[in-house]
C-alpha positions as YAML, in Angstrom:
chain: A
units: angstrom
residues:
- id: 1
  name: UNK
  ca: [-6.66, -11.42, 15.98]
- id: 2
  name: UNK
  ca: [-8.09, -8.10, 17.10]
- id: 3
  name: UNK
  ca: [-10.42, -8.08, 20.09]
- id: 4
  name: UNK
  ca: [-13.88, -8.02, 18.47]
- id: 5
  name: UNK
  ca: [-16.95, -6.83, 20.36]
- id: 6
  name: UNK
  ca: [-19.52, -9.33, 19.08]
- id: 7
  name: UNK
  ca: [-22.21, -7.95, 21.34]
- id: 8
  name: UNK
  ca: [-21.87, -4.44, 19.93]
- id: 9
  name: UNK
  ca: [-21.89, -5.66, 16.35]
- id: 10
  name: UNK
  ca: [-24.94, -7.85, 16.94]
- id: 11
  name: UNK
  ca: [-26.91, -5.28, 18.89]
- id: 12
  name: UNK
  ca: [-25.93, -2.13, 16.97]
- id: 13
  name: UNK
  ca: [-25.24, -3.28, 13.41]
- id: 14
  name: UNK
  ca: [-27.61, -6.17, 12.75]
- id: 15
  name: UNK
  ca: [-31.05, -4.89, 11.79]
- id: 16
  name: UNK
  ca: [-33.96, -5.41, 14.14]
- id: 17
  name: UNK
  ca: [-36.00, -6.64, 11.17]
- id: 18
  name: UNK
  ca: [-33.58, -9.52, 10.62]
- id: 19
  name: UNK
  ca: [-33.51, -10.41, 14.30]
- id: 20
  name: UNK
  ca: [-37.32, -10.33, 14.40]
- id: 21
  name: UNK
  ca: [-37.67, -12.44, 11.26]
- id: 22
  name: UNK
  ca: [-35.30, -15.05, 12.74]
- id: 23
  name: UNK
  ca: [-37.17, -14.76, 16.04]
- id: 24
  name: UNK
  ca: [-33.88, -14.05, 17.80]
- id: 25
  name: UNK
  ca: [-33.50, -11.83, 20.83]
- id: 26
  name: UNK
  ca: [-32.39, -8.26, 20.24]
- id: 27
  name: UNK
  ca: [-29.80, -8.73, 23.03]
- id: 28
  name: UNK
  ca: [-26.68, -10.74, 22.22]
- id: 29
  name: UNK
  ca: [-26.34, -12.47, 25.58]
- id: 30
  name: UNK
  ca: [-29.97, -13.56, 25.52]
- id: 31
  name: UNK
  ca: [-29.25, -15.69, 22.43]
- id: 32
  name: UNK
  ca: [-28.75, -19.41, 22.77]
- id: 33
  name: UNK
  ca: [-25.16, -20.56, 22.84]
- id: 34
  name: UNK
  ca: [-25.51, -22.00, 19.32]
- id: 35
  name: UNK
  ca: [-26.81, -18.69, 17.92]
- id: 36
  name: UNK
  ca: [-23.97, -16.75, 19.58]
- id: 37
  name: UNK
  ca: [-21.47, -19.16, 18.04]
- id: 38
  name: UNK
  ca: [-23.02, -18.63, 14.58]
- id: 39
  name: UNK
  ca: [-22.81, -14.85, 14.97]
- id: 40
  name: UNK
  ca: [-19.22, -15.00, 16.24]
- id: 41
  name: UNK
  ca: [-18.11, -17.30, 13.41]
- id: 42
  name: UNK
  ca: [-19.74, -15.13, 10.75]
- id: 43
  name: UNK
  ca: [-18.11, -12.00, 12.16]
- id: 44
  name: UNK
  ca: [-14.72, -13.76, 12.36]
- id: 45
  name: UNK
  ca: [-15.03, -14.98, 8.76]
- id: 46
  name: UNK
  ca: [-15.93, -11.48, 7.57]
- id: 47
  name: UNK
  ca: [-13.03, -9.99, 9.51]
- id: 48
  name: UNK
  ca: [-10.51, -12.48, 8.08]
- id: 49
  name: UNK
  ca: [-11.81, -11.99, 4.56]
- id: 50
  name: UNK
  ca: [-11.61, -8.21, 4.86]
- id: 51
  name: UNK
  ca: [-8.01, -8.47, 6.08]
- id: 52
  name: UNK
  ca: [-7.05, -10.85, 3.28]
- id: 53
  name: UNK
  ca: [-8.53, -8.53, 0.68]
- id: 54
  name: UNK
  ca: [-6.92, -5.45, 2.22]
- id: 55
  name: UNK
  ca: [-3.53, -7.19, 2.36]
- id: 56
  name: UNK
  ca: [-3.77, -8.69, -1.14]
- id: 57
  name: UNK
  ca: [-0.27, -8.38, -2.65]
- id: 58
  name: UNK
  ca: [-1.60, -7.05, -5.96]
- id: 59
  name: UNK
  ca: [-3.58, -4.34, -4.18]
- id: 60
  name: UNK
  ca: [-0.59, -3.45, -2.00]
- id: 61
  name: UNK
  ca: [1.65, -3.18, -5.10]
- id: 62
  name: UNK
  ca: [-0.87, -0.96, -6.85]
- id: 63
  name: UNK
  ca: [-1.16, 1.20, -3.72]
- id: 64
  name: UNK
  ca: [2.62, 1.46, -3.48]
- id: 65
  name: UNK
  ca: [2.90, 2.45, -7.15]
- id: 66
  name: UNK
  ca: [0.20, 5.07, -6.77]
- id: 67
  name: UNK
  ca: [1.92, 6.45, -3.66]
- id: 68
  name: UNK
  ca: [5.21, 6.78, -5.53]
- id: 69
  name: UNK
  ca: [3.48, 8.56, -8.40]
- id: 70
  name: UNK
  ca: [1.70, 10.93, -6.00]
- id: 71
  name: UNK
  ca: [4.97, 11.69, -4.20]
- id: 72
  name: UNK
  ca: [6.64, 12.51, -7.53]
- id: 73
  name: UNK
  ca: [3.79, 14.81, -8.49]
- id: 74
  name: UNK
  ca: [3.92, 16.60, -5.13]
- id: 75
  name: UNK
  ca: [7.70, 16.98, -5.39]
- id: 76
  name: UNK
  ca: [7.36, 18.49, -8.89]
- id: 77
  name: UNK
  ca: [4.60, 20.80, -7.69]
- id: 78
  name: UNK
  ca: [6.75, 21.97, -4.76]
- id: 79
  name: UNK
  ca: [9.64, 22.69, -7.13]
- id: 80
  name: UNK
  ca: [7.33, 24.63, -9.45]
- id: 81
  name: UNK
  ca: [6.00, 26.70, -6.55]
- id: 82
  name: UNK
  ca: [9.52, 27.34, -5.27]
- id: 83
  name: UNK
  ca: [10.66, 28.47, -8.71]
- id: 84
  name: UNK
  ca: [7.63, 30.74, -9.06]
- id: 85
  name: UNK
  ca: [8.22, 32.31, -5.65]
- id: 86
  name: UNK
  ca: [11.92, 32.81, -6.42]
- id: 87
  name: UNK
  ca: [11.04, 34.54, -9.70]
- id: 88
  name: UNK
  ca: [8.42, 36.63, -7.95]
- id: 89
  name: UNK
  ca: [10.90, 37.68, -5.24]
- id: 90
  name: UNK
  ca: [13.45, 38.66, -7.88]
- id: 91
  name: UNK
  ca: [10.81, 40.84, -9.55]
- id: 92
  name: UNK
  ca: [10.06, 42.56, -6.25]
- id: 93
  name: UNK
  ca: [13.75, 43.37, -5.76]
- id: 94
  name: UNK
  ca: [14.00, 45.19, -9.11]
...
């Protein structure tokens, strides 16, 4: 698993209002061990879930199909531009 900076996430991303309402310290290392474990587990769960969703085979297949379609469209566009420029150059030679 990626090296996660729990302190940064807790201190920078978690709202001060939530920390105040839970009566938790605004500093990660001032939390009790149990509270740090809760924060770390929640972050780990969110990280794993995000990875699982991002690597979902159906989503990857759809992304692959879209990439192939985009590549085809770009190839056709490049050919069209090349043909146009060739025609334009022939007109300049006349």
